[in-house]
C-alpha beads as a LAMMPS data file, in Angstrom:
LAMMPS data file: protein, C-alpha beads

242 atoms
241 bonds

1 atom types
1 bond types

-500.0 500.0 xlo xhi
-500.0 500.0 ylo yhi
-500.0 500.0 zlo zhi

Masses

1 110.0

Atoms # bond

1 1 1 -134.853 -353.985 -266.672
2 1 1 -134.644 -355.828 -263.371
3 1 1 -131.649 -357.884 -262.296
4 1 1 -133.763 -360.966 -261.503
5 1 1 -137.151 -362.209 -262.648
6 1 1 -138.487 -364.788 -260.207
7 1 1 -141.049 -366.967 -261.976
8 1 1 -143.404 -369.112 -259.882
9 1 1 -145.722 -371.524 -261.756
10 1 1 -148.817 -372.312 -259.683
11 1 1 -151.944 -374.416 -259.791
12 1 1 -154.173 -374.786 -256.717
13 1 1 -151.212 -373.863 -254.515
14 1 1 -153.015 -372.059 -251.692
15 1 1 -151.395 -374.291 -249.052
16 1 1 -147.839 -373.334 -249.999
17 1 1 -147.750 -370.140 -252.067
18 1 1 -147.585 -367.796 -249.064
19 1 1 -144.410 -369.432 -247.755
20 1 1 -142.842 -369.303 -251.223
21 1 1 -143.684 -365.629 -251.702
22 1 1 -142.682 -364.677 -248.179
23 1 1 -139.217 -366.166 -248.787
24 1 1 -138.956 -363.783 -251.749
25 1 1 -140.447 -360.793 -249.948
26 1 1 -137.809 -360.877 -247.178
27 1 1 -134.833 -360.771 -249.560
28 1 1 -132.217 -358.121 -248.766
29 1 1 -131.515 -357.657 -252.486
30 1 1 -134.460 -355.741 -253.921
31 1 1 -133.841 -355.426 -257.680
32 1 1 -136.242 -358.110 -258.850
33 1 1 -139.761 -358.766 -260.069
34 1 1 -142.015 -361.716 -259.267
35 1 1 -144.200 -363.377 -261.881
36 1 1 -146.821 -365.810 -260.600
37 1 1 -147.939 -367.811 -263.635
38 1 1 -151.114 -369.553 -262.581
39 1 1 -152.965 -372.286 -264.468
40 1 1 -156.438 -370.941 -263.616
41 1 1 -156.553 -372.225 -260.054
42 1 1 -159.926 -372.960 -258.466
43 1 1 -158.681 -372.212 -254.934
44 1 1 -157.284 -369.023 -253.349
45 1 1 -153.839 -369.122 -255.027
46 1 1 -154.419 -365.948 -257.063
47 1 1 -156.049 -364.080 -254.176
48 1 1 -153.197 -364.933 -251.810
49 1 1 -150.583 -363.981 -254.424
50 1 1 -152.190 -360.626 -255.140
51 1 1 -152.242 -359.859 -251.425
52 1 1 -148.438 -359.744 -251.540
53 1 1 -148.675 -357.225 -254.393
54 1 1 -150.997 -355.075 -252.293
55 1 1 -148.436 -355.261 -249.485
56 1 1 -145.740 -353.831 -251.762
57 1 1 -144.064 -356.828 -253.423
58 1 1 -143.267 -356.151 -257.088
59 1 1 -145.534 -358.942 -258.287
60 1 1 -147.569 -359.677 -261.388
61 1 1 -150.032 -362.562 -261.414
62 1 1 -151.175 -364.059 -264.705
63 1 1 -153.944 -366.646 -264.369
64 1 1 -155.177 -368.558 -267.402
65 1 1 -155.426 -372.188 -268.524
66 1 1 -152.124 -373.750 -269.552
67 1 1 -150.638 -377.068 -270.645
68 1 1 -148.623 -377.825 -267.536
69 1 1 -145.638 -376.482 -265.630
70 1 1 -143.329 -375.971 -268.627
71 1 1 -145.991 -374.073 -270.539
72 1 1 -146.292 -371.825 -267.480
73 1 1 -142.505 -371.444 -267.348
74 1 1 -142.428 -370.520 -271.043
75 1 1 -145.100 -367.890 -270.408
76 1 1 -142.963 -366.552 -267.588
77 1 1 -139.953 -366.329 -269.901
78 1 1 -142.006 -364.330 -272.412
79 1 1 -143.246 -361.900 -269.749
80 1 1 -140.008 -361.515 -267.767
81 1 1 -138.058 -358.249 -267.706
82 1 1 -135.051 -359.439 -265.730
83 1 1 -131.481 -359.959 -266.856
84 1 1 -131.468 -363.340 -265.067
85 1 1 -134.479 -365.648 -264.779
86 1 1 -135.117 -367.926 -261.813
87 1 1 -137.883 -370.516 -261.417
88 1 1 -139.174 -371.212 -257.906
89 1 1 -141.675 -373.984 -257.234
90 1 1 -144.846 -372.893 -255.455
91 1 1 -144.066 -375.414 -252.688
92 1 1 -140.403 -374.387 -252.386
93 1 1 -138.731 -371.458 -250.626
94 1 1 -135.546 -369.454 -251.041
95 1 1 -133.076 -370.700 -248.446
96 1 1 -132.693 -367.433 -246.528
97 1 1 -133.006 -363.662 -246.929
98 1 1 -129.492 -363.291 -248.379
99 1 1 -129.749 -365.689 -251.351
100 1 1 -130.399 -363.126 -254.091
101 1 1 -127.659 -360.844 -252.744
102 1 1 -125.158 -363.737 -252.718
103 1 1 -126.025 -364.719 -256.279
104 1 1 -125.949 -361.122 -257.536
105 1 1 -122.546 -360.577 -255.897
106 1 1 -121.209 -363.730 -257.536
107 1 1 -122.513 -362.689 -260.957
108 1 1 -120.996 -359.226 -260.591
109 1 1 -117.619 -360.744 -259.645
110 1 1 -117.617 -363.370 -262.370
111 1 1 -120.426 -363.124 -264.930
112 1 1 -121.757 -366.290 -266.535
113 1 1 -124.823 -367.322 -268.513
114 1 1 -125.939 -370.275 -266.383
115 1 1 -125.244 -369.874 -262.671
116 1 1 -126.280 -372.594 -260.253
117 1 1 -125.812 -373.580 -256.631
118 1 1 -127.293 -376.220 -254.343
119 1 1 -130.727 -376.921 -252.926
120 1 1 -131.606 -378.396 -249.555
121 1 1 -134.081 -381.248 -249.949
122 1 1 -136.738 -380.521 -247.361
123 1 1 -137.717 -384.096 -246.495
124 1 1 -134.340 -385.858 -246.456
125 1 1 -132.209 -382.871 -245.407
126 1 1 -129.764 -383.748 -248.212
127 1 1 -127.792 -381.009 -249.950
128 1 1 -128.170 -381.509 -253.719
129 1 1 -125.856 -381.746 -255.640
130 1 1 -122.648 -379.799 -256.173
131 1 1 -120.868 -378.980 -259.413
132 1 1 -121.909 -380.716 -262.624
133 1 1 -120.227 -381.533 -265.893
134 1 1 -121.944 -382.971 -268.964
135 1 1 -121.229 -386.575 -267.973
136 1 1 -122.807 -386.074 -264.545
137 1 1 -125.771 -384.326 -266.135
138 1 1 -126.425 -387.460 -268.192
139 1 1 -127.215 -389.354 -264.980
140 1 1 -129.108 -386.755 -262.906
141 1 1 -130.531 -383.289 -263.366
142 1 1 -129.706 -379.976 -261.717
143 1 1 -132.675 -378.797 -259.702
144 1 1 -134.216 -375.840 -261.511
145 1 1 -134.646 -374.227 -258.076
146 1 1 -130.839 -373.920 -258.012
147 1 1 -130.359 -372.221 -261.398
148 1 1 -130.254 -368.617 -262.587
149 1 1 -130.452 -368.381 -266.396
150 1 1 -129.324 -365.314 -268.264
151 1 1 -132.173 -364.082 -270.457
152 1 1 -130.078 -364.466 -273.627
153 1 1 -129.941 -368.268 -273.160
154 1 1 -133.591 -368.532 -274.145
155 1 1 -132.985 -366.342 -277.171
156 1 1 -130.151 -368.633 -278.261
157 1 1 -131.624 -372.049 -277.456
158 1 1 -135.383 -371.496 -277.434
159 1 1 -137.701 -372.419 -274.590
160 1 1 -138.828 -375.598 -272.845
161 1 1 -139.958 -378.488 -275.033
162 1 1 -143.602 -379.169 -274.145
163 1 1 -143.324 -382.699 -275.534
164 1 1 -141.476 -383.545 -272.314
165 1 1 -144.101 -383.308 -269.569
166 1 1 -141.822 -384.052 -266.584
167 1 1 -138.219 -383.343 -267.605
168 1 1 -138.206 -380.497 -270.109
169 1 1 -135.883 -378.652 -267.722
170 1 1 -133.385 -381.570 -267.828
171 1 1 -133.542 -381.502 -271.620
172 1 1 -132.901 -377.745 -271.601
173 1 1 -129.996 -378.060 -269.163
174 1 1 -128.364 -380.653 -271.434
175 1 1 -128.612 -378.150 -274.285
176 1 1 -127.005 -375.483 -272.114
177 1 1 -124.094 -377.691 -271.056
178 1 1 -123.444 -378.898 -274.612
179 1 1 -123.568 -375.432 -276.206
180 1 1 -120.258 -373.626 -276.784
181 1 1 -122.209 -370.364 -276.485
182 1 1 -123.260 -370.921 -272.880
183 1 1 -120.869 -370.351 -269.979
184 1 1 -121.896 -372.325 -266.888
185 1 1 -120.706 -371.654 -263.365
186 1 1 -121.277 -373.394 -260.033
187 1 1 -121.400 -371.293 -256.873
188 1 1 -121.295 -372.834 -253.412
189 1 1 -124.559 -371.289 -252.228
190 1 1 -127.672 -372.968 -250.848
191 1 1 -130.294 -371.373 -253.052
192 1 1 -133.575 -372.974 -252.008
193 1 1 -135.377 -375.519 -249.899
194 1 1 -136.740 -377.982 -252.426
195 1 1 -139.741 -380.236 -251.793
196 1 1 -138.721 -383.536 -253.339
197 1 1 -140.968 -386.393 -254.418
198 1 1 -143.200 -384.573 -256.899
199 1 1 -143.241 -384.783 -260.705
200 1 1 -139.470 -384.332 -261.026
201 1 1 -138.921 -387.731 -259.393
202 1 1 -141.070 -389.608 -261.927
203 1 1 -139.838 -391.015 -265.267
204 1 1 -140.533 -389.070 -268.456
205 1 1 -140.553 -391.780 -271.123
206 1 1 -140.605 -389.348 -274.049
207 1 1 -137.571 -387.522 -272.704
208 1 1 -135.678 -390.734 -271.904
209 1 1 -136.316 -392.120 -275.376
210 1 1 -135.932 -389.029 -277.543
211 1 1 -133.724 -386.806 -275.423
212 1 1 -131.570 -388.575 -272.846
213 1 1 -130.610 -391.866 -274.530
214 1 1 -129.472 -390.207 -277.791
215 1 1 -127.314 -387.798 -275.759
216 1 1 -125.749 -390.666 -273.787
217 1 1 -124.978 -392.555 -277.004
218 1 1 -123.549 -389.437 -278.665
219 1 1 -121.394 -388.582 -275.661
220 1 1 -119.893 -392.041 -275.325
221 1 1 -119.255 -392.357 -279.036
222 1 1 -117.094 -389.256 -278.711
223 1 1 -115.605 -390.160 -275.311
224 1 1 -115.028 -393.929 -275.350
225 1 1 -114.377 -395.423 -271.952
226 1 1 -115.358 -399.052 -271.572
227 1 1 -116.119 -399.167 -267.851
228 1 1 -118.006 -395.898 -267.912
229 1 1 -119.917 -397.033 -270.975
230 1 1 -120.951 -400.218 -269.183
231 1 1 -122.153 -398.189 -266.203
232 1 1 -124.155 -395.916 -268.447
233 1 1 -125.592 -398.829 -270.385
234 1 1 -126.863 -400.160 -267.078
235 1 1 -128.313 -396.737 -266.275
236 1 1 -130.067 -396.556 -269.663
237 1 1 -131.423 -400.091 -269.294
238 1 1 -132.863 -399.269 -265.872
239 1 1 -134.554 -396.189 -267.326
240 1 1 -136.104 -398.238 -270.127
241 1 1 -137.184 -400.980 -267.719
242 1 1 -138.759 -398.496 -265.332

Bonds

1 1 1 2
2 1 2 3
3 1 3 4
4 1 4 5
5 1 5 6
6 1 6 7
7 1 7 8
8 1 8 9
9 1 9 10
10 1 10 11
11 1 11 12
12 1 12 13
13 1 13 14
14 1 14 15
15 1 15 16
16 1 16 17
17 1 17 18
18 1 18 19
19 1 19 20
20 1 20 21
21 1 21 22
22 1 22 23
23 1 23 24
24 1 24 25
25 1 25 26
26 1 26 27
27 1 27 28
28 1 28 29
29 1 29 30
30 1 30 31
31 1 31 32
32 1 32 33
33 1 33 34
34 1 34 35
35 1 35 36
36 1 36 37
37 1 37 38
38 1 38 39
39 1 39 40
40 1 40 41
41 1 41 42
42 1 42 43
43 1 43 44
44 1 44 45
45 1 45 46
46 1 46 47
47 1 47 48
48 1 48 49
49 1 49 50
50 1 50 51
51 1 51 52
52 1 52 53
53 1 53 54
54 1 54 55
55 1 55 56
56 1 56 57
57 1 57 58
58 1 58 59
59 1 59 60
60 1 60 61
61 1 61 62
62 1 62 63
63 1 63 64
64 1 64 65
65 1 65 66
66 1 66 67
67 1 67 68
68 1 68 69
69 1 69 70
70 1 70 71
71 1 71 72
72 1 72 73
73 1 73 74
74 1 74 75
75 1 75 76
76 1 76 77
77 1 77 78
78 1 78 79
79 1 79 80
80 1 80 81
81 1 81 82
82 1 82 83
83 1 83 84
84 1 84 85
85 1 85 86
86 1 86 87
87 1 87 88
88 1 88 89
89 1 89 90
90 1 90 91
91 1 91 92
92 1 92 93
93 1 93 94
94 1 94 95
95 1 95 96
96 1 96 97
97 1 97 98
98 1 98 99
99 1 99 100
100 1 100 101
101 1 101 102
102 1 102 103
103 1 103 104
104 1 104 105
105 1 105 106
106 1 106 107
107 1 107 108
108 1 108 109
109 1 109 110
110 1 110 111
111 1 111 112
112 1 112 113
113 1 113 114
114 1 114 115
115 1 115 116
116 1 116 117
117 1 117 118
118 1 118 119
119 1 119 120
120 1 120 121
121 1 121 122
122 1 122 123
123 1 123 124
124 1 124 125
125 1 125 126
126 1 126 127
127 1 127 128
128 1 128 129
129 1 129 130
130 1 130 131
131 1 131 132
132 1 132 133
133 1 133 134
134 1 134 135
135 1 135 136
136 1 136 137
137 1 137 138
138 1 138 139
139 1 139 140
140 1 140 141
141 1 141 142
142 1 142 143
143 1 143 144
144 1 144 145
145 1 145 146
146 1 146 147
147 1 147 148
148 1 148 149
149 1 149 150
150 1 150 151
151 1 151 152
152 1 152 153
153 1 153 154
154 1 154 155
155 1 155 156
156 1 156 157
157 1 157 158
158 1 158 159
159 1 159 160
160 1 160 161
161 1 161 162
162 1 162 163
163 1 163 164
164 1 164 165
165 1 165 166
166 1 166 167
167 1 167 168
168 1 168 169
169 1 169 170
170 1 170 171
171 1 171 172
172 1 172 173
173 1 173 174
174 1 174 175
175 1 175 176
176 1 176 177
177 1 177 178
178 1 178 179
179 1 179 180
180 1 180 181
181 1 181 182
182 1 182 183
183 1 183 184
184 1 184 185
185 1 185 186
186 1 186 187
187 1 187 188
188 1 188 189
189 1 189 190
190 1 190 191
191 1 191 192
192 1 192 193
193 1 193 194
194 1 194 195
195 1 195 196
196 1 196 197
197 1 197 198
198 1 198 199
199 1 199 200
200 1 200 201
201 1 201 202
202 1 202 203
203 1 203 204
204 1 204 205
205 1 205 206
206 1 206 207
207 1 207 208
208 1 208 209
209 1 209 210
210 1 210 211
211 1 211 212
212 1 212 213
213 1 213 214
214 1 214 215
215 1 215 216
216 1 216 217
217 1 217 218
218 1 218 219
219 1 219 220
220 1 220 221
221 1 221 222
222 1 222 223
223 1 223 224
224 1 224 225
225 1 225 226
226 1 226 227
227 1 227 228
228 1 228 229
229 1 229 230
230 1 230 231
231 1 231 232
232 1 232 233
233 1 233 234
234 1 234 235
235 1 235 236
236 1 236 237
237 1 237 238
238 1 238 239
239 1 239 240
240 1 240 241
241 1 241 242
C-alpha cells in the first residue's frame, strides 16, 4: 500500500495536465501513486499523461466515459491503493516540491482521518481559507485540493453523491465534520495552487435544497443563536434567490 494516492480527474485537459503532473513528479516524498481518471478525452490528455509514466512516474491512466467529475473521483477511490487519498484538479498544481513531505510528517506526528491545509487561489492570490468548524462549513466549502482523506472515511461514509453535480465534495465534507467517527485536523501548509472560477464557484441547486439547507436548519435548531440564525437565514435566502 502507498502512503498517498493522488487522483486527478481529467477531460480534454491537454493544456494543463503537464503542469499538474510535473508538480507531482518533483515531490521530494516518493511513496505515492498517481491515478489519472479520464472521461474519454478527445485531445492529447491521455497521451501526455502516459508520457509521465514512461518517464518513471508511478502513474496509472484510466480513460473511459463517465458522468462528470465526481463519478471520476469515485472511480479513483475504488482504484486507489493509498492510505490517504488526495484529489488534484487537472488545472491545479501542488504548491511546491515539499508539500507531500510536509503533510506526511504532520500525519506521522499527529494522525487524523481528514487532514487539510490551505490553497493559494491562482488568479486573486488569496490564501484560502484556514481552519474550519461545522458552522463555517455551512457557509463555504473547503477546497478539495487542500484535503487528504484517510481511505477508511470512504468505507465509513460512502462515496460522492452523483446527484450533486457541482458540490458533492461540499456535501461529503459536511458528513465528515458531523460524524463522530471522523477526526479532522487543520495544518498550516499551502497545499496547492487552485484555479478558481470553474464549476466549484457555481450554485448547485440540488445540493442547496436537499443537502445544505437541511443541515443549516438542523444545526441552528440544536445551537440556537438569534443573530447568527438571522445571518444564516440571509445566506440561505441568497442561495435560493441565486
